[in-house]
N, CA, C and O atoms as CSV, one atom per row, in Angstrom:
chain,resi,resn,atom,element,x,y,z
A,1,MET,N,N,4.944,-10.715,9.453
A,1,MET,CA,C,4.508,-10.354,8.161
A,1,MET,C,C,5.073,-8.497,7.539
A,1,MET,O,O,5.936,-7.700,7.905
A,2,LYS,N,N,3.696,-8.518,6.147
A,2,LYS,CA,C,5.608,-6.162,6.066
A,2,LYS,C,C,3.741,-5.642,6.351
A,2,LYS,O,O,3.248,-5.601,5.224
A,3,ASN,N,N,2.808,-5.321,7.264
A,3,ASN,CA,C,2.009,-4.537,7.242
A,3,ASN,C,C,2.474,-3.628,6.282
A,3,ASN,O,O,3.265,-2.734,6.584
A,4,ARG,N,N,1.841,-3.866,4.625
A,4,ARG,CA,C,1.112,-2.918,3.605
A,4,ARG,C,C,-0.731,-3.382,3.652
A,4,ARG,O,O,-1.326,-4.459,3.705
A,5,GLU,N,N,-1.180,-1.868,3.598
A,5,GLU,CA,C,-1.950,-2.120,3.275
A,5,GLU,C,C,-2.424,-3.323,1.711
A,5,GLU,O,O,-1.808,-4.098,0.980
A,6,ILE,N,N,-4.076,-2.760,1.881
A,6,ILE,CA,C,-4.438,-4.080,1.507
A,6,ILE,C,C,-4.979,-3.728,0.260
A,6,ILE,O,O,-5.572,-4.681,-0.247
A,7,GLN,N,N,-4.997,-2.297,-0.688
A,7,GLN,CA,C,-4.904,-2.621,-2.087
A,7,GLN,C,C,-3.176,-3.492,-2.411
A,7,GLN,O,O,-3.042,-4.375,-3.258
A,8,GLU,N,N,-2.426,-3.150,-1.824
A,8,GLU,CA,C,-0.612,-3.178,-2.478
A,8,GLU,C,C,-0.650,-4.746,-2.352
A,8,GLU,O,O,0.306,-5.385,-2.791
A,9,ILE,N,N,-2.090,-5.621,-1.565
A,9,ILE,CA,C,-1.151,-7.090,-1.859
A,9,ILE,C,C,-2.122,-7.002,-2.203
A,9,ILE,O,O,-2.768,-7.402,-1.234
A,10,TYR,N,N,-3.264,-6.579,-3.448
A,10,TYR,CA,C,-4.084,-6.784,-4.276
A,10,TYR,C,C,-3.598,-6.834,-5.703
A,10,TYR,O,O,-4.089,-7.444,-6.653
A,11,LEU,N,N,-2.256,-5.864,-5.640
A,11,LEU,CA,C,-1.392,-5.210,-7.288
A,11,LEU,C,C,-0.597,-7.143,-7.129
A,11,LEU,O,O,-0.535,-8.029,-7.981
A,12,SER,N,N,-0.101,-7.121,-5.583
A,12,SER,CA,C,0.932,-8.337,-5.374
A,12,SER,C,C,0.484,-9.531,-5.896
A,12,SER,O,O,1.219,-10.507,-6.044
A,13,ILE,N,N,-1.544,-9.479,-6.391
A,13,ILE,CA,C,-1.367,-11.157,-6.167
A,13,ILE,C,C,-1.707,-10.683,-8.188
A,13,ILE,O,O,-1.942,-11.298,-9.228
A,14,ALA,N,N,-1.498,-9.022,-7.670
A,14,ALA,CA,C,-2.627,-9.214,-9.670
A,14,ALA,C,C,-0.969,-9.842,-10.701
A,14,ALA,O,O,-1.135,-10.543,-11.699
A,15,ASP,N,N,0.454,-9.446,-10.237
A,15,ASP,CA,C,1.289,-9.112,-10.587
A,15,ASP,C,C,2.313,-10.782,-10.439
A,15,ASP,O,O,3.371,-11.050,-11.008
A,16,GLY,N,N,1.663,-11.477,-9.664
A,16,GLY,CA,C,2.102,-12.783,-9.711
A,16,GLY,C,C,1.400,-13.119,-10.582
A,16,GLY,O,O,2.106,-12.874,-11.560
A,17,ILE,N,N,0.050,-13.707,-11.130
A,17,ILE,CA,C,-0.291,-13.962,-12.051
A,17,ILE,C,C,0.281,-13.449,-13.332
A,17,ILE,O,O,0.708,-14.047,-14.320
A,18,VAL,N,N,0.184,-12.287,-13.070
A,18,VAL,CA,C,1.058,-11.747,-14.391
A,18,VAL,C,C,1.853,-12.639,-15.027
A,18,VAL,O,O,1.875,-13.397,-15.997
A,19,ASN,N,N,2.679,-12.156,-13.851
A,19,ASN,CA,C,4.158,-13.123,-14.179
A,19,ASN,C,C,4.104,-14.558,-14.056
A,19,ASN,O,O,4.856,-15.225,-14.766
A,20,SER,N,N,3.604,-14.917,-13.546
A,20,SER,CA,C,2.889,-16.860,-14.581
A,20,SER,C,C,3.291,-17.271,-15.551
A,20,SER,O,O,4.157,-18.054,-15.942
A,21,ILE,N,N,2.143,-16.297,-16.132
A,21,ILE,CA,C,1.147,-16.570,-17.419
A,21,ILE,C,C,2.406,-16.219,-18.439
A,21,ILE,O,O,2.995,-15.139,-18.452
A,22,LYS,N,N,2.667,-17.239,-19.205
A,22,LYS,CA,C,3.958,-16.545,-20.158
A,22,LYS,C,C,2.879,-16.562,-21.337
A,22,LYS,O,O,2.141,-17.347,-20.742
A,23,ASN,N,N,2.424,-16.404,-22.132
A,23,ASN,CA,C,0.532,-16.300,-23.463
A,23,ASN,C,C,-0.249,-14.728,-22.751
A,23,ASN,O,O,-0.444,-13.925,-21.838
A,24,ASP,N,N,-0.431,-15.224,-24.134
A,24,ASP,CA,C,-1.631,-13.846,-24.453
A,24,ASP,C,C,-2.640,-14.750,-23.542
A,24,ASP,O,O,-2.621,-15.970,-23.377
A,25,TRP,N,N,-4.053,-13.196,-22.683
A,25,TRP,CA,C,-4.976,-13.708,-22.023
A,25,TRP,C,C,-5.759,-13.627,-21.420
A,25,TRP,O,O,-5.480,-13.622,-20.221
A,26,GLU,N,N,-7.292,-13.508,-21.814
A,26,GLU,CA,C,-7.871,-12.203,-22.381
A,26,GLU,C,C,-8.825,-12.304,-20.372
A,26,GLU,O,O,-9.324,-11.338,-19.795
A,27,THR,N,N,-8.784,-13.211,-20.039
A,27,THR,CA,C,-9.020,-13.231,-18.348
A,27,THR,C,C,-8.131,-13.822,-16.842
A,27,THR,O,O,-7.416,-12.907,-16.434
A,28,ALA,N,N,-8.071,-14.490,-16.376
A,28,ALA,CA,C,-7.264,-14.844,-15.147
A,28,ALA,C,C,-7.922,-15.656,-14.034
A,28,ALA,O,O,-9.119,-15.365,-14.022
A,29,SER,N,N,-7.686,-16.372,-13.286
A,29,SER,CA,C,-8.147,-16.259,-11.527
A,29,SER,C,C,-7.360,-17.071,-11.699
A,29,SER,O,O,-6.728,-17.792,-12.472
A,30,ILE,N,N,-7.845,-16.352,-9.543
A,30,ILE,CA,C,-6.554,-18.378,-8.813
A,30,ILE,C,C,-7.920,-18.285,-8.046
A,30,ILE,O,O,-8.670,-17.357,-7.744
A,31,GLU,N,N,-7.921,-19.251,-7.914
A,31,GLU,CA,C,-9.653,-20.312,-6.623
A,31,GLU,C,C,-7.861,-20.182,-5.622
A,31,GLU,O,O,-6.648,-20.045,-5.777
A,32,ILE,N,N,-9.260,-20.405,-4.320
A,32,ILE,CA,C,-7.684,-19.996,-3.026
A,32,ILE,C,C,-9.303,-21.211,-1.718
A,32,ILE,O,O,-10.430,-21.102,-1.234
A,33,GLU,N,N,-8.031,-22.250,-1.855
A,33,GLU,CA,C,-8.202,-22.673,0.111
A,33,GLU,C,C,-7.812,-21.523,0.467
A,33,GLU,O,O,-7.123,-20.814,-0.266
A,34,TRP,N,N,-8.256,-21.132,1.811
A,34,TRP,CA,C,-7.419,-21.523,2.802
A,34,TRP,C,C,-8.095,-21.940,3.833
A,34,TRP,O,O,-9.319,-21.965,3.959
A,35,PHE,N,N,-6.667,-22.522,5.145
A,35,PHE,CA,C,-6.972,-23.091,5.862
A,35,PHE,C,C,-6.235,-22.488,7.161
A,35,PHE,O,O,-5.586,-23.167,7.956
A,36,GLY,N,N,-6.349,-21.720,7.206
A,36,GLY,CA,C,-5.795,-21.082,8.588
A,36,GLY,C,C,-3.996,-19.865,7.985
A,36,GLY,O,O,-3.708,-18.696,7.726
A,37,ASP,N,N,-2.941,-22.098,8.126
A,37,ASP,CA,C,-2.200,-21.404,8.075
A,37,ASP,C,C,-1.431,-22.053,7.431
A,37,ASP,O,O,-0.247,-22.098,7.767
A,38,ALA,N,N,-2.118,-23.044,5.815
A,38,ALA,CA,C,-1.939,-23.117,4.463
A,38,ALA,C,C,-2.995,-22.734,3.282
A,38,ALA,O,O,-4.073,-22.185,3.508
A,39,GLY,N,N,-2.527,-23.105,1.992
A,39,GLY,CA,C,-3.136,-23.103,0.933
A,39,GLY,C,C,-2.962,-24.187,0.026
A,39,GLY,O,O,-2.002,-24.946,-0.113
A,40,ASP,N,N,-4.593,-24.100,-0.861
A,40,ASP,CA,C,-4.334,-24.470,-1.375
A,40,ASP,C,C,-5.237,-23.564,-3.630
A,40,ASP,O,O,-6.392,-23.307,-3.972
A,41,PHE,N,N,-3.866,-23.450,-4.402
A,41,PHE,CA,C,-4.391,-22.330,-5.611
A,41,PHE,C,C,-3.680,-22.632,-6.669
A,41,PHE,O,O,-2.500,-22.745,-7.001
A,42,SER,N,N,-5.588,-22.810,-7.458
A,42,SER,CA,C,-5.321,-23.489,-8.455
A,42,SER,C,C,-5.879,-21.938,-9.709
A,42,SER,O,O,-6.981,-21.418,-9.882
A,43,GLY,N,N,-4.110,-21.572,-10.517
A,43,GLY,CA,C,-4.683,-20.811,-11.450
A,43,GLY,C,C,-5.054,-21.374,-13.033
A,43,GLY,O,O,-4.860,-22.512,-13.460
A,44,ASN,N,N,-5.425,-20.644,-13.486
A,44,ASN,CA,C,-6.290,-20.411,-14.833
A,44,ASN,C,C,-6.994,-19.474,-15.845
A,44,ASN,O,O,-7.926,-18.933,-15.249
A,45,TYR,N,N,-6.953,-19.208,-16.673
A,45,TYR,CA,C,-6.719,-18.347,-18.007
A,45,TYR,C,C,-7.327,-18.481,-19.107
A,45,TYR,O,O,-7.080,-19.405,-19.881
A,46,LYS,N,N,-8.248,-17.529,-19.334
A,46,LYS,CA,C,-8.851,-17.945,-20.500
A,46,LYS,C,C,-7.963,-17.360,-21.534
A,46,LYS,O,O,-6.868,-16.829,-21.345
A,47,VAL,N,N,-8.705,-17.564,-22.855
A,47,VAL,CA,C,-8.515,-16.353,-23.960
A,47,VAL,C,C,-9.599,-17.737,-24.639
A,47,VAL,O,O,-9.410,-18.942,-24.810
A,48,GLY,N,N,-11.143,-16.499,-24.965
A,48,GLY,CA,C,-12.124,-17.924,-26.076
A,48,GLY,C,C,-12.155,-18.230,-24.796
A,48,GLY,O,O,-11.760,-17.869,-23.687
A,49,THR,N,N,-12.792,-19.057,-25.373
A,49,THR,CA,C,-13.694,-20.220,-25.152
A,49,THR,C,C,-11.798,-21.541,-24.204
A,49,THR,O,O,-11.873,-22.639,-23.652
A,50,SER,N,N,-11.239,-21.159,-24.321
A,50,SER,CA,C,-9.972,-22.164,-24.127
A,50,SER,C,C,-9.660,-22.000,-23.017
A,50,SER,O,O,-9.872,-20.866,-22.588
A,51,VAL,N,N,-8.959,-23.127,-21.951
A,51,VAL,CA,C,-8.590,-22.545,-20.458
A,51,VAL,C,C,-6.900,-23.417,-20.506
A,51,VAL,O,O,-6.434,-24.472,-20.935
A,52,SER,N,N,-6.614,-22.663,-20.054
A,52,SER,CA,C,-5.074,-23.854,-19.701
A,52,SER,C,C,-4.669,-22.969,-18.375
A,52,SER,O,O,-4.871,-21.768,-18.200
A,53,TYR,N,N,-4.109,-23.807,-17.592
A,53,TYR,CA,C,-3.873,-23.824,-16.125
A,53,TYR,C,C,-2.847,-22.869,-16.103
A,53,TYR,O,O,-2.897,-22.400,-17.239
A,54,PHE,N,N,-1.970,-22.312,-15.516
A,54,PHE,CA,C,-0.835,-21.850,-14.386
A,54,PHE,C,C,-0.886,-21.977,-12.775
A,54,PHE,O,O,-1.632,-21.766,-11.818
A,55,GLU,N,N,0.933,-22.663,-13.243
A,55,GLU,CA,C,1.201,-22.888,-11.831
A,55,GLU,C,C,1.803,-21.361,-11.485
A,55,GLU,O,O,2.482,-20.441,-11.941
A,56,VAL,N,N,0.734,-21.974,-9.890
A,56,VAL,CA,C,0.282,-20.227,-8.858
A,56,VAL,C,C,2.186,-20.289,-8.208
A,56,VAL,O,O,2.816,-21.190,-7.654
A,57,ASP,N,N,2.542,-18.983,-8.595
A,57,ASP,CA,C,3.581,-18.554,-8.343
A,57,ASP,C,C,3.138,-18.860,-5.782
A,57,ASP,O,O,2.179,-19.004,-5.024
A,58,ASP,N,N,4.488,-18.778,-5.736
A,58,ASP,CA,C,4.675,-19.066,-4.562
A,58,ASP,C,C,4.724,-17.954,-3.584
A,58,ASP,O,O,5.004,-18.144,-2.400
A,59,SER,N,N,4.308,-16.181,-4.350
A,59,SER,CA,C,4.897,-15.815,-3.255
A,59,SER,C,C,4.358,-15.115,-3.041
A,59,SER,O,O,4.861,-14.167,-2.440
A,60,ILE,N,N,2.131,-15.090,-3.591
A,60,ILE,CA,C,0.913,-15.526,-3.398
A,60,ILE,C,C,0.371,-16.163,-2.114
A,60,ILE,O,O,-0.641,-15.645,-1.642
A,61,PHE,N,N,1.017,-17.433,-1.354
A,61,PHE,CA,C,0.566,-17.868,-0.856
A,61,PHE,C,C,1.344,-16.868,0.611
A,61,PHE,O,O,1.394,-17.460,1.690
A,62,ASP,N,N,1.855,-15.523,0.542
A,62,ASP,CA,C,2.162,-14.620,1.345
A,62,ASP,C,C,1.061,-14.087,1.545
A,62,ASP,O,O,0.300,-14.362,2.472
A,63,ASP,N,N,0.790,-12.834,0.218
A,63,ASP,CA,C,0.070,-12.370,-0.357
A,63,ASP,C,C,-1.388,-12.426,0.154
A,63,ASP,O,O,-1.952,-11.396,0.524
A,64,VAL,N,N,-2.054,-13.750,0.175
A,64,VAL,CA,C,-2.681,-14.955,0.434
A,64,VAL,C,C,-3.361,-14.679,1.880
A,64,VAL,O,O,-4.515,-14.360,2.168
A,65,GLU,N,N,-1.960,-14.975,2.865
A,65,GLU,CA,C,-1.983,-15.108,3.866
A,65,GLU,C,C,-2.107,-13.929,5.072
A,65,GLU,O,O,-2.396,-13.920,6.269
A,66,GLU,N,N,-1.714,-12.936,4.040
A,66,GLU,CA,C,-1.697,-11.797,4.634
A,66,GLU,C,C,-3.294,-10.976,4.452
A,66,GLU,O,O,-4.186,-10.732,5.265
A,67,LEU,N,N,-3.159,-10.740,3.170
A,67,LEU,CA,C,-4.679,-10.915,2.914
A,67,LEU,C,C,-5.853,-10.625,3.876
A,67,LEU,O,O,-6.399,-9.686,4.455
A,68,HIS,N,N,-5.976,-12.779,3.622
A,68,HIS,CA,C,-6.953,-13.260,5.151
A,68,HIS,C,C,-6.608,-12.847,6.472
A,68,HIS,O,O,-7.558,-12.939,7.250
A,69,GLU,N,N,-5.295,-12.318,7.087
A,69,GLU,CA,C,-4.988,-12.384,8.232
A,69,GLU,C,C,-5.838,-10.436,8.587
A,69,GLU,O,O,-6.332,-9.873,9.564
A,70,ILE,N,N,-5.602,-10.121,7.335
A,70,ILE,CA,C,-6.340,-8.021,7.967
A,70,ILE,C,C,-7.715,-8.271,7.410
A,70,ILE,O,O,-8.525,-7.367,7.615
A,71,THR,N,N,-8.093,-9.229,6.806
A,71,THR,CA,C,-9.303,-9.136,6.208
A,71,THR,C,C,-11.266,-9.847,7.465
A,71,THR,O,O,-12.450,-9.551,7.624
A,72,THR,N,N,-10.149,-10.901,7.956
A,72,THR,CA,C,-10.535,-11.475,9.089
A,72,THR,C,C,-10.484,-11.107,10.574
A,72,THR,O,O,-10.809,-11.913,11.445
A,73,GLU,N,N,-10.309,-10.584,10.683
A,73,GLU,CA,C,-9.250,-8.991,11.745
A,73,GLU,C,C,-11.125,-8.971,12.665
A,73,GLU,O,O,-12.172,-8.451,12.280
A,74,ASN,N,N,-10.714,-10.036,14.336
A,74,ASN,CA,C,-11.596,-9.403,15.035
A,74,ASN,C,C,-13.233,-9.894,14.658
A,74,ASN,O,O,-14.386,-9.515,14.863
A,75,ASP,N,N,-12.223,-11.395,13.719
A,75,ASP,CA,C,-13.859,-12.535,13.257
A,75,ASP,C,C,-15.198,-12.206,12.456
A,75,ASP,O,O,-16.311,-12.732,12.409
A,76,SER,N,N,-14.622,-11.144,11.867
A,76,SER,CA,C,-15.023,-11.238,10.925
A,76,SER,C,C,-15.154,-11.298,9.374
A,76,SER,O,O,-14.186,-11.946,8.974
A,77,ASN,N,N,-15.887,-10.927,8.383
A,77,ASN,CA,C,-15.622,-11.558,7.136
A,77,ASN,C,C,-14.873,-12.793,6.993
A,77,ASN,O,O,-13.838,-12.817,6.328
A,78,LYS,N,N,-15.543,-14.286,7.843
A,78,LYS,CA,C,-14.761,-15.277,8.240
A,78,LYS,C,C,-15.284,-15.815,6.555
A,78,LYS,O,O,-16.371,-16.026,6.017
A,79,TRP,N,N,-13.476,-15.899,6.028
A,79,TRP,CA,C,-13.838,-17.205,4.562
A,79,TRP,C,C,-12.812,-17.795,4.493
A,79,TRP,O,O,-11.840,-17.538,5.203
A,80,ASN,N,N,-12.855,-18.753,3.560
A,80,ASN,CA,C,-11.848,-20.066,3.448
A,80,ASN,C,C,-12.170,-20.444,2.460
A,80,ASN,O,O,-12.270,-21.670,2.432
A,81,ARG,N,N,-12.558,-19.599,0.941
A,81,ARG,CA,C,-12.766,-20.053,-0.010
A,81,ARG,C,C,-12.484,-18.155,-1.028
A,81,ARG,O,O,-12.795,-17.094,-0.487
A,82,ALA,N,N,-12.117,-18.205,-1.886
A,82,ALA,CA,C,-11.452,-17.104,-3.032
A,82,ALA,C,C,-11.444,-17.247,-3.794
A,82,ALA,O,O,-11.383,-18.428,-4.136
A,83,VAL,N,N,-11.511,-15.915,-5.101
A,83,VAL,CA,C,-11.312,-16.261,-6.500
A,83,VAL,C,C,-10.813,-15.108,-6.668
A,83,VAL,O,O,-11.510,-14.094,-6.627
A,84,PHE,N,N,-9.674,-15.097,-6.857
A,84,PHE,CA,C,-9.853,-13.430,-7.334
A,84,PHE,C,C,-9.293,-12.889,-9.145
A,84,PHE,O,O,-8.190,-12.478,-9.508
A,85,ASN,N,N,-10.567,-13.114,-9.953
A,85,ASN,CA,C,-10.432,-12.282,-11.476
A,85,ASN,C,C,-9.512,-11.477,-11.577
A,85,ASN,O,O,-9.439,-10.530,-10.794
A,86,LEU,N,N,-8.241,-11.749,-12.956
A,86,LEU,CA,C,-7.510,-10.498,-13.354
A,86,LEU,C,C,-8.276,-10.588,-14.492
A,86,LEU,O,O,-8.943,-11.558,-14.851
A,87,LYS,N,N,-8.116,-9.263,-15.176
A,87,LYS,CA,C,-8.366,-9.140,-17.015
A,87,LYS,C,C,-7.181,-7.824,-17.068
A,87,LYS,O,O,-7.053,-6.890,-16.276
A,88,PRO,N,N,-6.503,-8.099,-18.138
A,88,PRO,CA,C,-5.140,-8.166,-18.876
A,88,PRO,C,C,-4.631,-6.025,-18.308
A,88,PRO,O,O,-3.559,-5.465,-18.080
A,89,THR,N,N,-6.059,-5.565,-18.317
A,89,THR,CA,C,-6.032,-4.106,-17.516
A,89,THR,C,C,-5.405,-4.409,-16.382
A,89,THR,O,O,-4.588,-3.968,-15.573
A,90,GLY,N,N,-5.784,-4.919,-16.513
A,90,GLY,CA,C,-5.453,-4.443,-14.021
A,90,GLY,C,C,-6.938,-4.686,-13.729
A,90,GLY,O,O,-7.293,-5.497,-12.874
A,91,GLU,N,N,-7.679,-4.063,-14.363
A,91,GLU,CA,C,-9.067,-4.705,-14.104
A,91,GLU,C,C,-9.199,-5.657,-13.231
A,91,GLU,O,O,-8.418,-6.578,-13.469
A,92,PHE,N,N,-10.019,-5.869,-12.095
A,92,PHE,CA,C,-9.630,-6.622,-11.223
A,92,PHE,C,C,-11.150,-6.976,-10.167
A,92,PHE,O,O,-11.908,-6.010,-10.248
A,93,ASN,N,N,-11.666,-7.988,-9.333
A,93,ASN,CA,C,-12.273,-8.724,-8.451
A,93,ASN,C,C,-12.652,-10.020,-7.286
A,93,ASN,O,O,-13.203,-11.076,-7.595
A,94,ILE,N,N,-12.296,-9.710,-6.176
A,94,ILE,CA,C,-12.249,-10.878,-5.796
A,94,ILE,C,C,-13.970,-11.146,-5.028
A,94,ILE,O,O,-14.783,-10.238,-4.857
A,95,ASP,N,N,-14.170,-12.490,-4.694
A,95,ASP,CA,C,-14.763,-13.500,-4.263
A,95,ASP,C,C,-15.094,-14.249,-3.013
A,95,ASP,O,O,-15.360,-15.439,-3.186
A,96,PHE,N,N,-15.149,-13.577,-1.197
A,96,PHE,CA,C,-14.793,-14.055,-0.489
A,96,PHE,C,C,-15.632,-14.973,-0.099
A,96,PHE,O,O,-16.794,-14.639,-0.332
A,97,SER,N,N,-15.498,-16.248,0.521
A,97,SER,CA,C,-16.899,-17.449,0.912
A,97,SER,C,C,-16.334,-17.978,2.012
A,97,SER,O,O,-15.229,-18.126,2.533
A,98,TRP,N,N,-17.935,-18.306,2.257
A,98,TRP,CA,C,-17.315,-19.547,3.558
A,98,TRP,C,C,-17.895,-20.997,3.024
A,98,TRP,O,O,-18.981,-21.182,2.475
A,99,ASP,N,N,-16.904,-21.952,3.326
A,99,ASP,CA,C,-17.629,-23.018,2.860
A,99,ASP,C,C,-17.762,-23.973,4.236
A,99,ASP,O,O,-16.778,-24.605,4.622
A,100,GLN,N,N,-18.925,-24.030,4.883
A,100,GLN,CA,C,-18.792,-24.793,6.107
A,100,GLN,C,C,-18.796,-26.129,6.326
A,100,GLN,O,O,-18.844,-26.597,7.463
A,101,GLU,N,N,-18.712,-27.303,4.566
A,101,GLU,CA,C,-18.127,-27.919,4.724
A,101,GLU,C,C,-16.606,-28.541,4.197
A,101,GLU,O,O,-15.931,-29.525,4.498
A,102,LEU,N,N,-16.471,-27.449,3.284
A,102,LEU,CA,C,-14.770,-27.117,4.154
A,102,LEU,C,C,-14.020,-27.553,5.348
A,102,LEU,O,O,-13.164,-28.435,5.417
A,103,ALA,N,N,-14.778,-26.308,6.860
A,103,ALA,CA,C,-13.980,-26.235,7.346
A,103,ALA,C,C,-13.685,-27.189,8.385
A,103,ALA,O,O,-12.779,-27.281,9.214
A,104,ASP,N,N,-15.074,-28.122,8.005
A,104,ASP,CA,C,-15.568,-28.737,8.783
A,104,ASP,C,C,-14.611,-31.729,8.123
A,104,ASP,O,O,-14.707,-32.908,8.464
A,105,GLU,N,N,-13.823,-30.519,6.894
A,105,GLU,CA,C,-12.946,-31.501,6.923
A,105,GLU,C,C,-11.810,-31.421,7.334
A,105,GLU,O,O,-11.103,-32.415,7.499
A,106,ILE,N,N,-11.433,-30.212,7.573
A,106,ILE,CA,C,-10.512,-29.133,8.073
A,106,ILE,C,C,-9.964,-29.732,9.449
A,106,ILE,O,O,-8.845,-29.831,9.953
A,107,GLU,N,N,-11.629,-30.187,9.932
A,107,GLU,CA,C,-11.323,-29.329,11.433
A,107,GLU,C,C,-11.139,-30.893,11.563
A,107,GLU,O,O,-9.991,-31.069,11.970
A,108,GLN,N,N,-11.982,-32.482,11.335
A,108,GLN,CA,C,-11.884,-33.344,10.645
A,108,GLN,C,C,-9.848,-34.303,10.647
A,108,GLN,O,O,-9.506,-35.344,11.207
A,109,LEU,N,N,-9.309,-33.674,10.086
A,109,LEU,CA,C,-8.582,-34.013,9.096
A,109,LEU,C,C,-6.987,-33.642,10.767
A,109,LEU,O,O,-5.946,-34.073,11.263
A,110,ASN,N,N,-7.813,-32.791,10.826
A,110,ASN,CA,C,-6.414,-31.643,12.720
A,110,ASN,C,C,-6.462,-32.591,13.729
A,110,ASN,O,O,-5.549,-32.898,14.497
A,111,ASN,N,N,-7.947,-33.177,13.660
A,111,ASN,CA,C,-8.960,-34.016,14.902
A,111,ASN,C,C,-7.522,-35.536,14.706
A,111,ASN,O,O,-6.752,-35.782,15.635
A,112,GLU,N,N,-7.499,-36.000,13.903
A,112,GLU,CA,C,-7.053,-37.426,13.962
A,112,GLU,C,C,-5.672,-38.161,14.522
A,112,GLU,O,O,-5.551,-39.384,14.452
C-alpha cells in the first residue's frame, strides 16, 4: 500500500472516472461492492436524462482497496457498498453503506 492521504485517493478515483469517459457528461458515478480483497464496480454517466455506462479503470481497484483499509481501521465504519458521485467541476461525494445480505452471500460463497 502507498499510504496516501484520503484526499489523494479521492482525487485518484475522480481522475480514473474522468479518464474513462470519452464524451461530455454532467454527472458520473461508480457503484462499488467490496468483498474484502475483491470488488465489483459499475460506472455510469449522465447527460440530461440519458444514462451511459463506462468501463471502470483497473487503477480504481487499488484506490478502493486502500480507501477501504483506511476507512475501516479498528472495525469502525464498516462498509461493503459505496457510491462515488462526481461532477465535471470536481465536486464529489461518496456514500458508504453496509449491506448485510451482501455480506451473508459472500460468507456463504466462502464456505462452499
